[in-house]
C-alpha positions in Angstrom: -43.5 68.1 -68.2 -46.8 68.8 -66.3 -45.5 69.3 -62.7 -42.7 71.5 -64.3 -45.9 73.3 -66.0 -47.8 73.5 -62.8 -45.3 75.0 -61.1 -44.1 77.6 -63.2 -47.7 79.1 -63.3 -47.6 79.2 -59.3 -44.7 80.9 -60.1 -46.5 83.4 -62.0 -49.2 83.5 -59.3 -51.6 82.3 -62.0 -52.3 79.3 -60.1 -52.0 79.0 -55.9 -51.0 75.3 -54.5 -52.7 74.5 -50.7 -52.0 71.1 -48.9 -54.8 68.9 -49.6 -56.5 65.6 -47.9 -53.5 63.4 -47.1 -50.9 65.8 -47.9 -51.5 65.6 -51.9 -51.4 69.3 -53.0 -54.4 70.7 -54.6 -54.1 73.7 -57.2 -57.1 76.7 -57.4 -57.1 79.7 -59.6 -58.7 83.3 -59.1 -62.4 83.4 -59.8 -61.4 86.2 -62.4 -58.4 83.7 -64.1 -61.1 80.6 -64.2 -63.6 82.7 -66.0 -61.0 83.2 -68.4 -59.5 80.1 -68.4 -63.1 78.6 -68.9 -63.7 80.6 -71.8 -60.6 79.9 -73.5 -61.7 75.7 -72.6 -64.8 76.3 -74.4 -63.4 77.8 -77.6 -60.5 75.4 -77.8 -62.9 72.6 -79.7 -61.9 70.1 -76.9 -64.3 70.6 -74.5 -66.4 67.4 -75.0 -63.2 65.6 -75.2 -61.4 66.8 -72.0 -65.0 66.8 -70.1 -65.5 63.4 -71.3 -61.4 62.4 -69.5 -62.9 64.5 -66.6 -66.0 62.5 -65.9 -64.0 59.2 -66.7 -61.4 60.0 -63.8 -64.1 61.1 -61.2 -66.3 57.6 -61.9 -62.7 56.1 -61.3 -61.6 57.8 -58.0 -65.5 57.0 -57.0 -65.5 53.1 -57.7 -62.1 53.1 -55.7 -63.5 55.1 -52.9 -66.5 52.3 -53.0 -63.8 49.4 -52.7 -62.0 51.1 -50.3 -64.2 53.1 -48.1 -64.6 50.3 -45.4 -61.1 49.9 -44.5 -58.5 51.7 -42.5 -58.7 54.8 -44.3 -62.4 55.4 -44.2 -62.0 59.0 -42.8 -59.1 60.2 -45.2 -61.6 58.7 -48.1 -64.8 60.9 -47.0 -62.6 63.8 -46.8 -61.0 63.5 -50.1 -64.5 63.1 -51.9 -66.4 66.1 -49.6 -63.1 68.1 -51.0 -64.2 66.9 -55.0 -67.8 67.9 -54.8 -67.2 70.4 -57.6 -65.4 68.1 -59.6 -68.3 65.5 -58.8 -70.8 67.9 -59.2 -69.2 68.6 -62.8 -68.4 65.2 -63.5 -72.2 64.3 -62.6 -73.6 67.3 -64.9 -71.8 66.4 -67.9 -71.7 62.5 -68.0 -75.7 62.1 -67.1 -76.6 64.7 -70.1 -74.4 62.5 -72.5 -75.6 60.8 -74.9 -74.3 57.9 -73.4 -74.4 58.2 -69.4 -72.9 55.1 -68.5 -69.7 57.0 -66.9 -72.6 59.0 -65.2 -74.6 56.3 -63.7 -71.0 54.3 -62.5 -70.4 57.2 -60.7 -73.7 58.0 -59.2 -73.6 54.4 -58.3 -69.9 54.6 -56.4 -71.1 57.1 -54.4 -74.1 55.3 -52.4 -71.8 55.2 -49.3 -70.6 58.6 -49.7 -74.1 60.3 -50.0 -75.3 57.6 -47.1 -73.1 59.9 -44.9 -72.9 63.5 -46.5 -75.4 63.6 -49.0 -77.4 66.6 -49.6 -80.2 68.3 -51.5 -77.9 69.6 -54.1 -77.1 65.7 -54.6 -80.6 64.8 -55.0 -80.7 66.9 -58.4 -78.2 64.6 -59.8 -79.5 61.6 -58.1 -83.2 62.3 -59.9 -80.9 62.6 -63.1 -79.2 59.5 -62.7 -82.4 57.5 -61.9 -84.3 58.9 -65.1 -80.8 58.0 -67.2 -81.1 54.5 -65.2 -84.6 53.8 -66.6 -83.3 52.3 -69.9 -80.0 50.7 -68.5 -79.5 47.1 -68.0 -80.6 45.5 -64.6 -77.1 45.2 -63.7 -76.2 48.9 -63.7 -79.8 49.8 -62.4 -79.6 48.4 -59.2 -76.7 49.5 -57.6 -78.4 53.2 -59.1 -81.5 52.9 -57.2 -79.5 51.5 -54.3 -77.5 54.5 -54.1 -79.9 56.8 -54.5 -82.1 55.2 -51.7 -79.6 55.7 -49.4 -78.8 59.5 -50.5 -82.6 59.9 -49.5 -82.0 58.1 -46.1 -79.5 60.3 -45.4 -82.3 63.2 -46.1 -84.8 61.5 -44.2 -87.1 60.8 -46.9 -88.3 57.0 -46.0 -90.8 56.5 -48.1 -88.7 57.3 -51.2 -86.2 55.0 -49.5 -88.1 52.2 -49.2 -89.7 52.3 -53.1 -85.9 52.8 -54.1 -84.8 49.6 -52.3 -87.5 47.4 -53.2 -87.1 48.1 -56.6 -83.0 47.7 -55.9 -83.7 44.3 -54.6 -85.9 43.2 -57.2 -82.9 44.6 -59.9 -80.2 42.9 -58.0 -82.0 39.1 -57.6 -82.4 39.4 -61.2 -78.8 39.6 -61.6 -78.2 37.1 -59.1 -76.6 39.2 -56.5 -78.1 37.8 -53.4 -76.1 39.5 -51.0 -76.6 43.3 -52.2 -80.5 42.2 -52.6 -80.2 41.5 -48.8 -79.0 44.7 -48.2 -81.5 46.4 -50.0 -84.0 45.0 -47.9 -82.4 46.0 -45.0 -83.0 49.2 -46.1 -86.4 48.5 -46.9 -87.3 47.3 -43.2 -85.2 50.2 -41.8 -88.0 52.9 -43.3 -90.8 50.8 -43.1 -89.9 50.1 -39.2 -91.6 54.1 -39.1 -94.8 52.6 -39.6 -96.1 50.9 -36.3 -98.4 48.7 -38.8 -95.3 47.5 -40.8 -93.1 46.6 -37.5 -94.2 42.2 -37.8 -92.9 42.5 -41.8 -90.1 44.8 -41.3 -89.0 42.0 -38.4 -89.3 39.4 -40.8 -87.5 40.8 -43.6 -84.8 41.7 -41.4 -84.2 38.4 -40.1 -84.6 36.7 -43.3 -81.8 39.4 -44.7 -79.8 38.7 -42.2 -79.6 34.9 -42.4 -79.0 35.4 -46.1 -75.9 37.4 -45.1 -74.5 35.5 -42.6 -75.1 32.4 -45.2 -73.3 34.4 -47.7 -70.7 36.0 -45.3 -71.7 39.9 -44.9 -69.4 42.3 -46.9 
């Protein structure tokens, strides 16, 4: 029924369909129709419900990305998330402002790998909000948020911020018994600190310790 309804809107030129990443169809609206539809959406009384479902869907998509992105489909996955930038921003904006920001924190944590390669200053807005909301979260959720935001700032070149966030992430990962991710976070601390000649020896020692931990655990 949903497909038939969408195709009927395409026939009436109220929706347009293009080929998306991997051949998936993407539906778009003219801006004027989009504005009218948004007004109707807000007045429907279902905005909270639909935005909550929208955020949950994109949190799930990002978590699937984080599990599968290092496989053969890496390029396709990154392209898919790039195509969904507007949806991801909308989902982060809504879910991080919700009384329970758990969905937004899940989403921010799952975007780590994408932010590492494609993070922007616009993403930093949501990253900072996620850090603020994560302050009261349990360590098991706070750690991956700090880890994710730290990788974003690595892409943006803010090495002092990278070191501080990944050091916090490593401490939190240790609290929950996650040695592997603690070791990866410390690798980022070393990378960030290596720009300071006075810290080279300490960074080298941290790197060697982290690599030994990852070899022992089986790096993933």
